[in-house]
N, C-alpha and C positions, 0 to 999 in steps of 0.2 A: 588506566585510572586518565578521567575528566573531573578538572578543578575548575568551577566556574563561580562567579562572586562580582560585583562593583567596589570591592575593598581591595586592589593590588596588595595593600601590605600585611592583611592577612593573611590571601594567597601565597605569600611573597613566606609567614610563616607557618602555615599548615603545608606546604614542602619543605621547611629545613627541619620540622618535626619529623615528616614521612622521610628523610634520608635518614635520620639520627636512625632511625629504627629496621627500615630495608634499603634493600641493595636498590636505587633504581637511579633511568636516568629522566632529567625533563627535557621534551621535547620541542617545547615552547609555545606559541600559539597554535587551539586545533582547527588542525586541515582534513584529516582522515582519520577516520576511526570509524573501523569493523563494515569497512565496503563504505560506508556516508563521505560524503566529502562536502566542509564546511567553508565557505571563502565570507572572510569578513568586509564590508566597506564604509565609508563616513555613512552612510544610511543606514545599512542595516546588516545581515545576516543572509547569507545563501546558504540555503541546503539540498544536496543533491545527490544522486546515486548511477552519475554519466558513464565511472569506470566500469561498475557493476555489470550495467547493459550492456555495456563494449564487451565485457567478458563473456556475458550471458550469450552475446549475436554468435560471436565467435565461437564458443562452444558448441552450439546449435549448430552454424551453419546453410542454415536458406535456404542459399541456394540463388537466389534473384536480387535485388534492390527494389521488390516492390515494398509499399508504404500504405497503410491506411488509414483516413478519418477519426477511423473510432474504435475502440478496444472490442469492442463484440457488437453482431448488428443488431437493431431496431426489433424488438419487438419478439426478441429469438428462447425458446422454451426447449429447454436441452431435456431428452429423459434418460437413462439407464438403457435401452433397448435402439436404442439412435444408432445406426451405422454397427460395424462389426467387432466381437472383442479385440484389441492387440494382441499380439502374437505376444509381447515383451514390453508390460506395463514399467519396468524399471525407469523409463526416459521422461516418459510422461510425471509419475512422480517426483521424478532429481525434479524437473522442470518448476512445477506447479509450486514443490516447497522454496525454490528461488522467487519466483513471482510471489509468493505469500511473506518474503522480507523485504520484498522491493516496495511494496504497500506503506512501509516506511514512510517513504518519501514523496509516492507514488498515489495520492486518493484518487486518481484518476479513473485507474487499474482495478481500485477494489473492489468494486462490484463483481467484473467477469470473472475475477480471480476466487472470489468466492462462489461463483458457479461452477467453475471448473474443479473445486477444490472436492465439492461433493460427489466426485467419480473415480476419483484417487481408487478407491478398490478394483475396481474395473472398467478403464477407461477403453474406446471405442474408439471408430478412426475418425470418427466426425464428432469426437470431446477433442479430441491430437488438431484436428484440420481449427476449430476456435482457438485452440492453445495459440495455432503460429499466427493466427490472427493480430491477438495481442501483441508478440513480439513484434509483429510488421508495425503493430503502433507503436511503441516504443522506440522500433529504429527511427522512426519521422518527427519524433518525441523526445530524443533524447535530450536534448537541453535543457526540455524542463525542470525550473527549480521552484523550492519553499521559497517564498522571502517573507522574514522577522525583522519589521520595523526598528530603530533605535526609539523611536518615539512614537509611540500610540495612546490612546487610551487604554482603561479597561475596563472597557464597558464589552461585557458578554452576549455573545450573539449565537443563537443555536438555530440550523435548517434540521429539517428531517424530512422526510418521503419515504414510498414504500407500493409495491407492485401486489394489489390486493387479489391474494388467492393465484398467482402465479404458477408454483408451484403443480406444471400435472401431474406428480407422483402422487402427494398429500393434500394439494390443494391450497400450502400455508403462503405463508406471503415474507418477499422479503424486505425488511425496516431499510432506513441506512440515517444518520447524523453527521452532521460537523458543524465542528464547533470553533468560533475563532473568540478572543481574547484583543480589541479593538481590528490592526486590521493584520493580525498574525491567526494563521488555521493552526489550534492545537490540539487536536481530536478530529477522529472519525474514525467510519466505522459500517458496517454491511453485516447484514445478521439473518438468518432464517426466525420468523417465530416460532414458539412453541408449540403457538393454539392456534388452529386454523380460526379464524374470525368469518363470524358469517354473515356481517354488514360491517359496512364504510366505517360506522360509529366506534365497531368494536378494535376494530383496526388502529382506529386513532387512541384511543385505550391505553393500546398496546403500547403504540410511543411517545407517547404523556399518558401515564397513568391517571383516571379520572378521579 
């Protein structure tokens, strides 16, 4: 359980009431929770999953030390018919599931993870090679963290983009957005649109309702 707020006295009161009702241990300031590392400085808070990535790389045992600068190659359009079916898809599904949770602090892999997750029912050797590329990217960027400054404006800024009719299987578009509150990234998502956009105008209306 995480208890947070700007009133230290009331936080202490809540903890005392909880101890009256439940057997619990106060672990002190938040540092590690469900694979997420939190570090506090005078400027703000950093959130990362560095140890989670280290454990993931140790599990995969890539066998080389190569890194890549991007999690996915430019203009890649994966299809279900690419490559040969994996004899045992369990490993692919397990790794994709791990990466889905990693997106909690790594919005930079949100797009490729969304793409790769579409093939968990019947992954192929090509899909698996792109999955390994994401892991090599994570190895080279393992120290990347999200920063939440202590002092920031409350101005809300939203950014969005989309790949128009990019999916070769159904011609649907992939849209993505991120939301900043001042200097803090607070929300992000990549999603395949439910309808086929016949023009860039229709695509814009899906992203931001007309």
